[in-house]
C-alpha positions in Angstrom: -63.5 -155.5 68.1 -64.9 -152.0 68.5 -62.5 -149.5 70.1 -63.5 -147.8 73.3 -64.1 -144.0 73.0 -61.7 -141.7 74.9 -63.0 -138.7 76.7 -61.1 -135.6 77.7 -61.5 -134.4 81.3 -60.9 -130.7 81.8 -60.5 -129.4 85.4 -61.1 -125.7 86.0 -59.2 -125.2 89.3 -60.3 -121.9 90.8 -62.0 -119.4 88.3 -63.3 -116.0 89.1 -66.9 -116.7 90.1 -66.7 -118.1 93.6 -65.1 -116.2 96.4 -62.9 -117.4 99.3 -65.6 -117.1 101.9 -67.8 -119.6 100.0 -65.4 -122.6 100.6 -62.3 -123.1 102.6 -61.2 -125.6 99.8 -61.1 -123.0 97.0 -57.5 -122.5 95.9 -56.3 -118.9 96.2 -52.5 -118.7 96.5 -50.1 -119.8 93.8 -49.0 -122.8 95.8 -52.6 -123.8 96.4 -53.5 -123.5 92.7 -50.4 -125.5 91.7 -51.1 -128.2 94.2 -54.8 -128.4 93.2 -53.9 -128.6 89.5 -51.2 -131.3 90.0 -53.6 -133.4 92.1 -56.4 -133.0 89.5 -54.0 -134.1 86.7 -52.9 -137.1 88.8 -56.7 -138.0 89.2 -57.2 -138.0 85.4 -57.6 -134.4 84.1 -55.8 -134.0 80.8 -56.5 -130.2 80.7 -56.1 -127.7 83.5 -58.1 -124.5 83.0 -56.4 -121.8 85.0 -57.2 -118.4 86.6 -55.1 -116.5 89.1 -56.0 -114.8 92.4 -54.5 -112.1 94.6 -53.0 -114.1 97.5 -53.9 -111.4 100.0 -57.7 -111.5 99.5 -58.5 -114.0 96.8 -59.6 -111.3 94.3 -59.3 -112.5 90.6 -56.3 -111.0 88.8 -55.0 -111.2 85.3 -51.5 -110.0 86.2 -49.2 -112.4 84.3 -46.8 -112.4 87.3 -49.6 -113.9 89.4 -49.8 -116.8 86.9 -46.1 -117.4 86.5 -45.4 -119.3 89.8 -48.1 -121.9 89.5 -47.6 -122.3 85.7 -44.0 -123.2 86.3 -44.7 -125.5 89.2 -47.5 -127.4 87.3 -45.3 -127.7 84.2 -42.5 -129.3 86.2 -44.8 -131.8 87.9 -47.2 -133.0 85.2 -47.6 -133.2 81.4 -51.2 -131.9 81.6 -52.2 -129.3 79.0 -52.4 -125.9 80.6 -55.4 -123.8 79.4 -55.1 -120.1 80.4 -58.3 -118.1 80.6 -59.0 -115.0 78.4 -62.3 -114.7 80.2 -60.7 -113.5 83.5 -63.5 -111.9 85.4 -66.6 -110.3 83.8 -65.7 -107.1 85.6 -62.4 -106.8 83.7 -61.6 -105.2 80.4 -60.8 -107.4 77.4 -57.2 -105.9 77.4 -56.7 -107.1 81.0 -58.2 -110.5 80.3 -55.9 -111.2 77.3 -52.6 -110.5 79.1 -51.7 -113.9 80.6 -52.4 -115.9 77.4 -50.5 -113.5 75.2 -47.6 -113.5 77.6 -47.2 -117.2 78.1 -48.5 -118.5 74.7 -50.1 -121.7 76.1 -51.3 -124.7 74.0 -54.9 -123.8 74.8 -56.8 -120.8 76.0 -60.5 -120.2 76.8 -62.5 -117.8 74.6 -66.0 -116.6 75.5 -68.1 -116.4 72.3 -70.5 -113.6 73.0 -71.5 -110.7 75.2 -74.1 -111.6 77.9 -75.7 -110.8 81.2 -73.7 -112.7 83.8 -75.8 -112.9 87.0 -73.8 -114.0 90.0 -76.0 -112.2 92.6 -78.4 -115.2 93.3 -75.5 -116.6 95.3 -76.2 -113.9 97.9 -79.2 -116.0 98.9 -77.0 -118.9 99.9 -73.9 -117.1 101.2 -74.4 -114.4 103.8 -71.1 -113.8 105.5 -68.0 -112.6 103.7 -64.4 -112.1 104.9 -63.5 -109.5 102.3 -65.6 -106.4 101.2 -64.9 -107.1 97.5 -66.7 -110.5 97.7 -70.2 -109.1 98.3 -69.6 -106.3 95.8 -68.4 -108.8 93.2 -71.8 -110.6 93.5 -74.1 -107.6 93.9 -72.6 -105.7 91.0 -73.4 -108.5 88.6 -77.1 -107.2 88.7 -75.9 -104.5 86.3 -73.2 -106.3 84.5 -72.7 -107.1 80.8 -69.9 -109.6 80.2 -68.4 -107.9 77.1 -67.3 -110.1 74.3 -67.9 -108.2 71.0 -67.0 -109.4 67.6 -64.0 -107.1 67.7 -62.9 -108.5 71.0 -63.3 -112.1 69.9 -61.4 -111.4 66.6 -58.5 -109.7 68.5 -58.1 -112.7 70.8 -58.4 -115.2 68.0 -56.0 -113.5 65.8 -53.3 -112.8 68.4 -53.7 -116.3 69.9 -53.5 -118.0 66.6 -50.2 -116.2 65.8 -48.8 -117.6 69.0 -49.9 -121.2 68.0 -52.6 -121.2 70.8 -55.8 -123.1 70.1 -59.0 -122.3 72.0 -61.7 -123.8 74.3 -64.7 -121.9 72.8 -67.0 -121.3 75.8 -70.6 -121.2 74.5 -73.2 -120.1 77.0 -76.1 -120.0 74.6 -77.2 -121.0 71.2 -76.2 -117.6 69.7 -72.6 -118.2 70.8 -72.5 -121.3 68.5 -73.6 -119.1 65.6 -70.9 -116.5 66.5 -68.4 -119.3 66.4 -69.7 -120.5 63.0 -69.2 -116.9 61.7 -65.5 -116.9 62.7 -65.1 -120.5 61.5 -66.5 -119.5 58.1 -64.2 -116.5 58.0 -61.2 -118.8 58.5 -60.3 -117.2 61.9 -61.3 -120.3 64.0 -59.8 -123.6 62.8 -61.0 -127.2 63.1 -61.2 -129.2 65.2 -63.2 -126.7 67.2 -63.1 -127.5 71.0 -66.7 -126.4 71.9 -67.3 -126.0 75.7 -71.1 -125.9 76.2 -71.9 -124.0 79.4 -75.2 -124.6 81.2 -76.8 -123.0 84.3 -75.2 -119.5 84.4 -78.0 -116.9 84.9 -77.9 -115.0 81.6 -77.1 -118.0 79.5 -78.8 -121.2 78.5 -80.5 -123.2 81.3 -79.4 -126.6 82.8 -82.3 -128.7 81.7 -81.4 -131.9 79.7 -83.5 -130.4 76.8 -81.2 -127.4 76.8 -78.2 -129.7 76.4 -79.9 -131.5 73.5 -80.7 -128.2 71.8 -77.0 -127.2 72.0 -75.9 -130.5 70.7 -78.3 -130.5 67.8 -77.3 -127.0 66.8 -73.6 -127.7 67.1 -74.0 -130.9 65.0 -75.9 -129.0 62.3 -73.4 -126.1 62.2 -70.1 -128.0 62.5 -70.6 -131.6 61.7 -67.4 -133.5 62.3 -65.4 -130.3 62.6 -65.8 -129.9 66.4 -65.1 -131.7 69.6 -67.8 -131.3 72.2 -67.5 -130.8 75.9 -70.0 -130.2 78.7 -69.8 -127.8 81.6 -72.7 -127.8 84.1 -72.6 -125.0 86.7 -73.2 -125.7 90.4 -75.2 -128.8 91.2 -75.6 -129.5 87.5 -72.0 -130.4 87.1 -72.0 -134.2 87.4 -75.5 -134.9 86.1 -75.1 -132.9 82.9 -71.5 -134.2 82.3 -72.9 -137.7 82.7 -75.7 -137.1 80.1 -73.3 -135.5 77.7 -70.7 -138.2 78.1 -73.3 -140.8 77.3 -74.0 -138.9 74.1 -70.3 -138.6 73.1 -69.1 -135.4 74.8 -65.9 -134.6 76.7 -66.4 -133.2 80.2 -65.3 -130.3 82.5 -65.4 -130.2 86.3 -63.6 -128.2 88.9 -64.2 -125.7 91.7 -64.5 -122.8 89.2 -67.8 -124.3 88.0 -69.1 -125.9 91.2 -68.1 -126.0 94.8 -70.1 -129.2 95.5 -69.5 -132.9 95.4 -73.1 -133.8 96.5 -76.2 -132.2 97.9 -75.1 -129.7 100.6 -71.6 -131.2 100.6 -68.6 -129.1 99.6 -66.0 -130.7 97.4 -62.8 -131.1 99.4 -60.7 -130.6 96.3 -60.7 -130.4 92.5 -59.2 -133.9 92.4 -62.3 -135.2 94.2 -64.5 -133.9 91.4 -62.2 -135.3 88.7 -62.3 -138.7 90.4 -66.1 -138.6 90.6 -66.5 -137.9 86.9 -63.8 -140.4 86.0 -65.8 -143.1 87.9 -68.8 -142.1 85.8 -67.0 -142.3 82.5 -65.4 -145.6 83.3 -68.8 -147.0 84.3 -70.0 -146.0 80.9 -67.0 -147.9 79.4 -65.3 -144.7 78.2 -61.6 -144.5 78.5 -59.9 -141.4 79.9 -57.8 -139.5 77.4 -54.2 -138.8 78.5 -52.6 -135.4 77.9 -50.7 -136.6 74.8 -53.9 -138.3 73.4 -55.7 -135.0 74.0 -53.0 -133.1 72.2 -53.6 -135.3 69.2 -57.4 -135.1 69.4 -57.3 -131.2 69.6 -54.2 -130.8 67.4 -52.3 -128.8 69.9 -48.8 -127.4 69.3 -47.1 -129.3 72.2 -45.8 -128.3 75.6 -42.3 -127.5 74.3 -43.7 -124.5 72.4 -45.2 -122.5 75.3 -43.4 -119.7 77.1 -43.4 -120.7 80.7 
């Protein structure tokens, strides 16, 4: 009898794109981030992709001490894999962005695979009122923003993370990012299995059309063959539709309030767990099993939760 395929669900709990005024459900404090992560894990997320925020105003921060309280709470309550961002915010320096992952040495960390325009300002058309001054500036300033991820930046993060036993979620926002990853793979700096997170729908990256998804998949297949594990991230309203298309083609999936605030047209998601439950329902309807954290560790060849420093 044929074995059912297992898919990894990643949940990106809060991120650095959306601001507190956009949704009352966006986790901001350490307790909120911990509670959201634990609930998402209970709903079926094997991987929790984590950013931190200043509890006073929700501003993104890469201060390791802002991460520590929710990392410890999540680890005590679930065996989910904790994935710490090295992307931080596009407004931060690479040195700032690296600090939490280098401090806590997680099993998994994100890594953006190329410099790019990163346009958040279109959200000003939807959201008009902001509680904190930084929120409007955060969006408006992205008109003149390059999200810097040079070859030197990527090599530094790869080299230092690998020394710590950390593997990477390679965030690829465009076709060129796959070729950048291929360069590092050929140089022996990125190791198989490559966990490739294809990101669709950010202004400055590849679009959210199904044909864009197909182009990314064809390119990844040609470059990496059986040496990669594919995952789909659709921004905004594209979250569930693109994850569904990808899953039907063999991908893993990522959801969460970092990537989309919505659960349906005009309807804010009440929690990260709600989005996890929605995509889990889709996967199960496709007769795809949900990978557990330990199964995910085996699929991605991670070092194990006993070898992190939190």
